[in-house]
Steps between C-alpha positions, in 0.01 A plus 500: 500500500431852623698789353479861611635819353435872530471799268567842653259748345707811565810345340305422184334842489837672542641297211209610281548864593872472431440354153256774405726768650794389286284502188372848580849637558623349173211663312568832671868487416438414136246783456500778761171625359337173608576558866134536593407183314791313659384612841153362441619152400696451822325304774517705818349512848195676358180357646366403157829337410506303826142383448579388145813313608316327785225383266752358252698340783192315624404393148849358438472293819173353378663404170778327693236287668384373161856379437538331839169314492632261233753360747302473822410173671228439751576434867288373789477861621350621172233229502584401144508856364809654349553819693740794485537656842560865428551768759538876454652626822461855629871561443459448125658156496305247293553138600416200283466151649471224241439130549688322222625151419767352727711468185515879464861619491512706819829664406308707243282672760725809512498517120121469501471793741728726295345408167150554638600846622652573158177396329302738721749779429498445122120480498468827687746679268321355196168629629652840583619553144162391366325751723736777394439404133865413443431179310849474353652507847252235615597245235826377662320443829225306327766268362670483841177382663497192277858418597421560867208257488712227340772552761247478784356176364850352469540549875243224549715238330458164668792307635518136393307257716696355790603149414406250770790353691461124523727329754617208288745267676871567503606210721418130461595216736397139437479187715415136432293334769595784731874459452740728321612398153865498393422481129422129467243267647441127461155347499381147462247420234155533656632721781341844482671802649387855588694785347414807707634851472502832683522858371609833640248659735195658335576366153226379267526133420569470126709181518446213260675164463610299200652158443756456225364151436144432626535133403751468785363754751162666491423814698161585649392804699424407862195608694742645751616853442828541312570137431515247217496122499776312316367172361772259372365300203807320366861456592741746358628854536333834438515862607225672696468875513304756699471831313339842525250610238629856525875462527749300296753535780299337776497120488603184684642195323569155628583160351267211577625144480230233502601150603311174525310430815703334772475121471406511131665202325391579142242217484 
């Protein structure tokens, strides 16, 4: 399964600048004498600031790759290698293309994109406070990075495997010697009969047969497809049943009466 998402560099950089701007204004308001210091800790459009932010942005993207690689699968196009297709467009839009398991929950792709952008943002702010020697301000973002990573990894949760659909029969029709059965058949001792059956179209044959009393009627599987042979052994009465191995509701029952052969005089 191929998933794609984008991270807009300028949106992330603006979020970083906003976070540092708010911190600087709060410091300035709490201590007017610290106005110069507050001004220095704000990320601006200064060339040095922009260069620093770009470097941290690129580094954060590389760290994201180390998260994604745990969930990649090879495809014929990658010749067995797990690959992250990563493009940095001229318009500042970074696009990730990941080949993951087909069981990946595709509904989490939007969440993956937003959480990845948040990780990049938190990483850049964390690095900014380190570079401006504001270690206390960096601590919350260090903790946030751990949460961000866990959230990103949860986006790769696998859906349960798709259970195979087996077309077991839902309809069963039986015939004896090619004729329909009304629920009772009469056979003479020594007279074998063929109990055939048909199923709904496309169904897998899982039909078995049983005799209530094999001493009166034995049942043998025929060479022919979907058929059994009824072999009367002794006179009497017994029930014969066709049944599905996968459904208690699908069966066919009939009564078999076995009589003496015609002309038998008991001698």
